[in-house]
C-alpha positions, 0 to 999 in steps of 0.5 A: 500475564502482566508483562505480557500485557505490557509487551502487548501496550509497548507494541501498539504504543511504539509505532512504526519500526525503524529500518533497523528493527524490521525482521530479517525476513521481512527485510529479505523479501523487500531487498528481493523485490526492490533492491534499490529501495531505502527503507525508512520505517515499517509496520506491522498490521493485521487486516481482516484476520491477515498480517502485513509489513507495510515497508515505506522508503525512498528510491534513488531519484528520491521518490516515495515508495511503500511495499505491503507484504503479506504473511502466508505459510511460504513466508513474507511476500509482496503483494502489492507496491504503492506509490503516490501520483497526480492525477493528471498522470493517472493513465485515460483508461483510469480517468475515463472508467472513474469520471461515470461514478467520481462526482465532485472534485477531482481527487486530493490523493492518488495511490498507484498499487502494482499488483503481482498480478500485474493489475494496478489499483488506483485509489481515490481519495475525495478532498477533506477524507484522506482516511479511506479511498472513495473510489477503487478503478483496477487496470489490467491488460489495458482494460480499466473497471470501478472497483465494486469491493474494497481491493483486500490489500 
């Protein structure tokens, strides 16, 4: 039993894994979804009873990208592809939808999260509040709407 606790403590303290330490099945799913991505690190997380790997890396142009993979009975599957964008780069429909619900200074950070169903979730972070999005907007089929519930991925 003490060995189990020691292993768990090491896993928690270890933090993100380096690219070489990413399990083969996770690496294969990343390569299939984004073959040009150079993996920098990955982190296993559990959220609301679901297991995810957050895999961060760069594209050939140097831009940073993150893939979120969900463990399913069929194996690890990419559920969203994320990148930071400038608020000014968000589509007009997203900016218009957010304007009615957003109060105060422009978002300090915007994450564009492309979903596997073709929708895109824009996570808007308020200045001084980097941990949790203050607002999320879904863009799908050209229509933008402010989400009333937190997006699950």
